[in-house]
N, C-alpha and C positions, 0 to 999 in steps of 0.2 A: 767118582763113577766118571770114568769117560769113556764115550761111545759116542758117534755119530749116526747110528743106526736107530731110527725112531722105536722099532720094535723091540731091540734090546733095552733103549731106555726104558720105556713101558714095563717091561718084563723086570727090570732090576727094582722098580719102584713099587709095585703092585699098587697103584695110584697115586695120584698127584696132589691129594689133601688128606688129612687127619682132623680128628676132633680129639681134644685134649681137656683137662681138667685146667682152670685158672689156680686152683688151689689145691696144694697136695692135701688129699683128705686122710685125718687121723682120727681117732675114736671120738674126740672132742667135735670137730667140726663136720664131720660126716652126719652128726645128727641135725646138724645147721643146714647142711646142704639138701639132707635128706629128711626123712622121717626121723623125728615129730615135727621138727622146729618149720619144716617145709611148710607143712600145713598151715601154719599162720599166714605165710606170705599168700599161699592159693587164697585164703579166705579175704585176704586185702584186695586182691586184685578181684576177687569175686564181687566185692562191695564197690569197687572200683576200677573198672576195666583200664584206664587212661593209667594206671600205676603199672600195668605190666611193661610198661618202657623203662620204669626207673628199678624195677624190681627182677627183671630178667634181661634175657639177651637180645630180644623183639630188635632194640633200636638199633643193631649193628648185622643184622642177617638177612641176606636174600636168598629166594628162591631162583634159580634159573632152569626155567622150564622149557622144555622140548616135546615134541612129538617124533623128533628124527625126519622130517620130509625136506628138509632143504639143508644139510648139513655142507658146510663149506662150499665147493663146487663139485661135490659128490653127488648131491639129490636125494631122494626118497630111500635112505639106507637103513632106517628103522631107530627106534629109540637104544637098542643094545648099543649099537654102533655110533651113535651120538653121544655116549657116554664119556670116551676119552675127551671129547672135545668140549664137553660140560665141566667135567675135572678141570681142564688148563684154562677156562675163564674162572673158574673157581679161584686156584691159584693164582691168578692174574690178581682179581679181587683182594686176597690177601696181602699179596707181595707188594702192591703199588698202593693200597689203600687202606689196608687193614681191617677191610671188611670180610666179616664170615659169609662164604656163599654155598649153599646146596643145591648139587644137580638133582634135577627133578626130571627122570626120563618117562613120558607118558605111553603106556601101549595103546592108545587110541588115537585116530585122526578125524574124530567127531569134533566139529566146532562146539556143540553145544556141551558133550562130556568134557572136553578140555577147561571150557568157562566155568562147569560147575568144579571141576577138581580143584581148580584154582582158588576160586572163593571158598572151598572147604577147606583148604591147608592155610589159607590166607592169616588166620588169626597167630600162626608161630612165627611170621614174618615181617619185618620193616618194610622190604620192597619186593617186587617181581621184575624179575629181568626173562624176559621172552627170548626165545633164540630158537633161529633154525627151523621154523615154521613157515611152510610154503605159502606164498599168495594165491588167489587173493583171501583165502581163511583166516591170515595173520592180521588184516586189516580190521576184520570184523572182531575178533579174539582181543585184539589190544584196546579197541574203540568199547567195547562191552566192559571189559574190567575195567578200564579206567573212569568209566561211569559208577561202577557197581562197588568198588572197593575205596576203603579210605587211606590206602597206603600206595605209593608210586608205582606204575608199571609202565615198562619202556622197553617196547622191542627193539633189541640192538642193532639187528640187521638191516632195518630202515633207518631208525633216526641216528644211531652212532656212527652208521657209514656217512649219513647226510652230513653232521656235523661236522665230520672229520674233511669232506669235500668241501663244504663252506669254507672253513679256515683256511684249507689249501688254495681254494679260488681268490680268496681275499689276498693272501701274500702274492700269487702268481698276478694278480690285477695290479698291485704295488709294483711290481718288480717290470712289467710290461708296459706301465703308462696306459693299460687299458680302462675303460669304465664298465658301469653297469650297463650300458648300452651292447655289450657283447651281445655275438649270437652264439648259443650254446647248443650242441647236441649230446641229448644223452644217448648212449646206445645200452637197450635194457629197459624194460616196463616191469620187474617184478616190484619185490617190495622195497628193493635200496633205489632203483631207478625213479620210482614215482616218489618217494620219500626226498630224494636228492631235488627232483622239480619242485617240490611244495615247500622245501625250506629256500632256494633258491629264489622264487617267486616272491616269500615272505620278506625276503630281504633286501628285493627289488631287482633283481635277474630275471626281469619277466621274457626276455627274447629267446626263448628256448623251444625247440623241437625233441619229440620223444621217440624212438624207434623201438619196436618190439620184434620178435622173431620173422615176421610177414613184412616190416619196413616201417617207413614212416608213419606214426598215428596222426590221422587228421580228423576233421568234420564230416568228410567226404566216405570215412569206412564205417561200415554197419556192423563189423565184427569185433567190436572192443567192450570191454565190459565198463560198467559205470566207474570205476575208479578211474580207470585210464580216460575217460570222457572228461571226469572233472577234473582233473590234472590238467589236461591238456586244452581245456577252458581257462585257465590260468594265464597262459601263455599270449604275449601279443605278437608273436610270430607267425608267419605264414609259412606253414609246414605241409607243402604238396604232398601227396603218396607217391610212392617210391622206395628205390634201396637207401637204406641209411648212408651207405659209402657217397650215395650222388647227393645227398643233402650236406656234405661238407664245404661245398663251393661256398666260398665266402663268410664261413664261419669262423670264428675265433676260439672257441673252446671245444674240445671232445671230451666226454665223461663217459667211461665204458665200465659198466657193471653188467656184462652180457657173457660172451662167449668168446673162448681163443682165438685168435688169428683173423680177426674180423676185418682188419685193415691193414694196408700196405702203405709205403713209402707214398707212393704216387697219391694216394687219396689223402694224406696228409698235405701234399703240395696245392691240393684244391683249396687250402683253407688259408686265412689272411697271414700277413707277415707276423712274426712271433706269436706263432699259435702255442696253445696251451693243452697239454694231452695227458689225462688221467685215464690209462688204461689198467682197470683192477679186478679184470676177470682172474681167478687162482687156479692153478699154481702157474697158469700160461696166459699173459695178459692178450688183451683184444689187439694189441701192436708191442712187439719188442720197442726196448727203448732206444736202441742203434737203430732200427729202422725209423721209428718217428722222427729223431734227430736228423736223419737223412733225408726225411720229407721236408723239413725248415722246423721242426718243433723248435720253439725257445727253452719251454718247460715242459717236463715229462715226470709223470709220479706213477707208481705203481702200488698193487696191492702186498708187493715182496718186500721182504727185508733183505734182500742181497742188491737192491738198488736203492738209490738215493730219492729221498720224497716217499716213504711208505705212508700211503692212506689206510689206516687200519682201526678199525672202530675200538679196539683195545686201549688206544688214546684217550678214549671218553669215558668209558663204562665206572673204571673204578673211581676217578674224582667226582664223574655225576652223582653216582650213589653215596659216596662220601657228605657231599653237600646235602643230598635230598636226606638222608639218615640223621645227619647232626641237627638239622634244621626243621625237622618234620613236616616238609613240603610235601603233599599228598598228591599232586599233580604237575606232570612234564610238559609244561606249555611250550607254544612256538616261541614265546620270548625268552624263556630259559633257553632252549636249544641255541639260539641264535646267540644269545649271551657268553654260553659255553664257546661256539665256534670264534668269537671274536676274543675269548681270552687265550685260547690256544693259538689262534693267529699273531697274538701280540706278544707272545714269548719268544719270537723270531724278529728281532728288533729291526735286522737289516736282511730282507729275503734275497737268496740267490737263486741261480738256476738249479743248484745243489741241494738248497734249503729252503724250502717254503712252508715245511712243516716239522714240528720237534719230534724227539724220536720219543718213544714211551720209556726209556732211561732217563730222560731228563726230568733232575728231580723236580723243577719249577711245574711240571705237568698238572699233578693231581691237586695240589695245594691252589694253584691258579683256578682251575675248573670250581673246587669245591667252594673259593671264595666267590667268584661268579654268581654262583647257584644261590648263595646263602644271603643275597642280596634281594631274593624275592620271598625271604621268609616274612610271614604276618606278625 
């Protein structure tokens, strides 16, 4: 099947994933896989629910749950339009980690309904991967489900992105000789932007400012929600109210998870020497790599696969869930996220401007991540 056209590619496939039997069914084993033999298995689980992990596929199946409100860079396009993306994630789970994943596209944007629905389907799954749910609802949904379920819940748009950003920044810092005192400007205060700020602060990068669509977030503004206030309060930087581009003066790192074409080469020139620029808006970054380099950037990363240093959450979730499922870990803690970021960074033994982050096709990635997670097994 040779085509470069996305529509034709999907038309030919009619879906990117399949469900198949592990065992060829014949007259003898059909009675074991289904009635009457399966009744004995059901009774064993009824007597001891924990046996579900050894007697079914629960230990290797993840629900990919979305309401279609924040799909890629396309926005609120609905659950039907989200399905191709969720199928793509399911295919990545299978290809890179051998994890079975099922797209669950919900026709509701009500926070309580989403929480209730996920809790009701949870018995069939070993983990929940939340995806493409808009902020700030995604924060409450993830927090509540994490508290109320005994299986891991992970919002990939937040934490998958944040983990890869931290991994890339660790190597960019190694390459440029900078340290954790670097001044960081985060453009974008949605799910990804706030999660990035939180993981950076937890790792020791506390000198940061966050910008939303109205400019730099600071204590002087009275139009920000509680999530933005909390995340901003973790910063040790002075962040005066103003345009995001103006805050780049004297900054070392720009991390963009916002809108296309936000910055110019002249903006990058305001930054300190050997500036680090992660411009991850898709498909058009906040600043194109050539423009960032023209402004003096030393390291540039984007969310795109056609430039070096792709910062992509697809690098994280296959190996992360492989480790969570194999080790029956029920909560994704900050410590786990940092360990995963360090494991990804360490795959690149000698970082260069062209390679601060491994490719998703690097065969070391999934195993390294899963092993880093396994260390947290109780």
